[in-house]
C-alpha positions in Angstrom: 4.1 -10.1 2.4 1.0 -11.2 2.6 -0.6 -12.3 6.2 -1.2 -15.3 7.5 -5.0 -15.1 7.9 -5.2 -14.2 4.5 -7.8 -11.3 4.9 -5.3 -8.4 5.1 -1.9 -8.0 3.1 0.7 -6.3 4.8 3.8 -4.7 3.1 6.5 -1.4 4.0 7.0 -0.9 0.1 6.2 2.9 0.3 5.7 2.9 -3.9 3.1 -0.7 -3.8 1.6 1.3 -1.1 0.9 4.1 -2.7 0.3 2.3 -5.9 -2.8 0.4 -3.7 -3.6 3.3 -2.2 -4.2 5.0 -5.9 -5.9 2.6 -7.4 -8.2 1.3 -4.9 -8.4 3.7 -1.5 -11.0 1.6 0.0 -8.6 -1.2 0.6 -6.3 0.4 3.0 -7.0 -0.3 6.7 -3.8 1.5 8.3 -0.5 0.9 9.4 1.4 -1.6 11.8 4.3 -0.5 13.2 7.1 -3.4 13.9 10.0 -2.4 16.3 11.2 1.2 16.6 11.9 2.2 13.2 9.4 -0.4 10.6 6.5 0.7 9.4 3.8 -1.6 7.3 1.0 -0.6 5.1 -2.1 -2.8 5.9 -4.6 -3.6 2.6 -8.2 -5.6 2.1 -7.1 -8.3 0.9 -9.1 -9.6 -1.8 -8.7 -10.5 -5.9 -9.0 -7.3 -7.0 -5.7 -6.4 -4.6 -3.8 -9.5 -5.4 -4.2 -8.5 -9.5 -3.0 -4.9 -8.6 0.0 -6.4 -6.6 0.9 -9.1 -9.5 0.5 -6.1 -12.4 3.0 -4.0 -10.3 5.8 -6.5 -9.7 5.0 -7.7 -13.3 5.1 -3.6 -14.5 2.0 -4.0 -16.2 0.7 -0.3 -17.5 -2.2 1.2 -15.8 -3.8 5.1 -15.9 -3.5 6.6 -12.5 -3.3 10.2 -11.7 0.4 11.3 -10.5 -0.5 13.8 -8.6 -3.3 11.1 -6.3 -0.2 8.5 -6.4 2.3 11.3 -5.2 0.0 12.5 -2.2 0.3 8.8 -1.4 3.7 8.5 -1.4 3.6 11.9 0.8 0.6 11.1 2.8 2.9 7.4 3.2 6.2 9.2 4.7 3.7 10.9 7.2 3.1 7.3 8.5 6.5 7.0 8.8 8.1 9.1 10.1 4.3 9.9 12.1 3.4 13.5 11.3 0.0 12.4 10.8 
């Protein structure tokens, strides 16, 4: 989901947010809670972010740290459930 102002990319996909935070950690802005149980992850949108998103959905292969990726999944869950 792309925000209308195109300066932010918003997703509720837990694995996508972990991937983006692993590959470009400085792009993460925070979360946006919508409703009682919906959490969206907000990223700075730029050419690099969009290229990584396209690659993610196209099934491109990337080298990344499995430990860091797993940590970002756990941190994403913590943000969803309010543990942070």
